[in-house]
PLY file of the C-alpha trace (Angstrom):
ply
format ascii 1.0
element vertex 109
property float x
property float y
property float z
element edge 108
property int vertex1
property int vertex2
end_header
90.29 143.47 43.77
89.18 144.50 47.31
87.32 141.38 47.56
90.32 139.30 46.66
92.54 141.09 49.15
90.01 140.50 51.71
89.85 136.77 50.91
93.56 136.47 51.07
93.62 138.23 54.32
90.93 135.96 55.80
92.70 133.01 54.44
95.72 134.10 56.16
93.94 134.60 59.26
92.32 131.25 59.07
95.58 129.56 58.50
97.31 131.28 61.42
94.30 130.27 63.63
94.74 126.84 62.42
98.23 126.55 63.08
97.69 127.99 66.55
94.80 125.54 67.04
97.15 122.78 65.85
100.09 123.70 68.04
97.82 123.85 71.06
95.84 120.73 70.12
99.17 118.55 69.70
100.34 120.08 73.17
97.08 119.13 74.80
97.24 115.73 73.20
100.82 115.12 74.42
99.72 116.24 77.98
96.76 113.85 77.99
98.76 111.15 76.90
101.34 111.85 79.45
98.98 112.27 82.27
96.98 109.20 81.42
100.37 107.28 80.88
101.33 108.25 84.32
97.98 108.37 86.33
96.54 105.18 85.10
99.47 102.87 86.06
99.60 104.78 89.36
96.08 103.95 89.99
96.26 100.43 88.81
99.25 99.60 91.04
98.73 102.21 93.75
95.08 101.68 94.83
95.68 97.81 95.41
98.94 98.53 97.14
97.14 101.13 99.46
94.32 98.58 100.07
96.93 95.75 101.03
98.77 98.38 103.25
95.64 99.21 104.90
94.78 95.75 105.59
98.16 94.99 107.20
97.84 97.87 109.22
94.53 97.17 110.52
95.61 93.42 111.23
98.87 94.48 112.89
97.05 97.03 115.09
95.74 94.59 117.70
99.16 92.86 118.08
100.66 96.28 118.87
98.13 96.75 121.58
98.86 93.27 122.90
102.55 94.15 122.88
102.07 97.18 124.91
100.09 95.09 127.41
102.98 92.71 127.48
105.82 95.24 128.06
105.53 95.19 131.91
105.53 91.41 131.83
108.65 91.58 129.60
110.25 94.19 131.78
109.72 92.11 134.83
111.19 89.04 133.11
114.30 90.94 132.04
114.80 92.03 135.52
114.36 88.54 136.86
117.05 87.36 134.21
119.38 90.26 135.41
119.11 89.36 138.88
119.65 85.71 138.12
122.96 86.68 136.16
124.06 88.87 139.03
123.62 85.95 141.35
125.49 83.63 139.01
128.28 86.08 138.72
128.54 86.10 142.56
128.65 82.49 142.64
131.47 82.30 140.00
133.42 84.82 142.14
132.93 82.68 145.11
133.93 79.71 143.28
137.11 81.33 142.10
138.02 82.26 145.41
137.62 78.87 146.82
139.55 77.52 143.71
142.23 80.05 144.42
142.47 79.32 148.19
142.66 75.47 147.30
145.35 76.23 144.78
147.36 78.16 147.43
146.98 75.38 150.06
147.75 72.76 147.81
150.96 74.55 146.67
151.98 75.17 150.27
152.14 71.65 151.15
0 1
1 2
2 3
3 4
4 5
5 6
6 7
7 8
8 9
9 10
10 11
11 12
12 13
13 14
14 15
15 16
16 17
17 18
18 19
19 20
20 21
21 22
22 23
23 24
24 25
25 26
26 27
27 28
28 29
29 30
30 31
31 32
32 33
33 34
34 35
35 36
36 37
37 38
38 39
39 40
40 41
41 42
42 43
43 44
44 45
45 46
46 47
47 48
48 49
49 50
50 51
51 52
52 53
53 54
54 55
55 56
56 57
57 58
58 59
59 60
60 61
61 62
62 63
63 64
64 65
65 66
66 67
67 68
68 69
69 70
70 71
71 72
72 73
73 74
74 75
75 76
76 77
77 78
78 79
79 80
80 81
81 82
82 83
83 84
84 85
85 86
86 87
87 88
88 89
89 90
90 91
91 92
92 93
93 94
94 95
95 96
96 97
97 98
98 99
99 100
100 101
101 102
102 103
103 104
104 105
105 106
106 107
107 108
């Protein structure tokens, strides 16, 4: 009788342990599937994308250095354009004055 009770208790303990192991096993399986389902596509897509971005950055780096060297030239060019536009504005003002004077002298006749 005692051996029967012990076998029932041990069977209950074994079944409870099996249930716990099964629950943890299924949770672990789901977690592994989710992690693999997320990490593998990220690695497959992310690593080549990062490599392309690194190559573009390395190729673009010398042009950025050249652009910094060109900044003084571009600033000088913009100043020359600004001076030219200011001179053109002065010429237009002079022409307007001449035209207004001619219009007044023509109307006075």
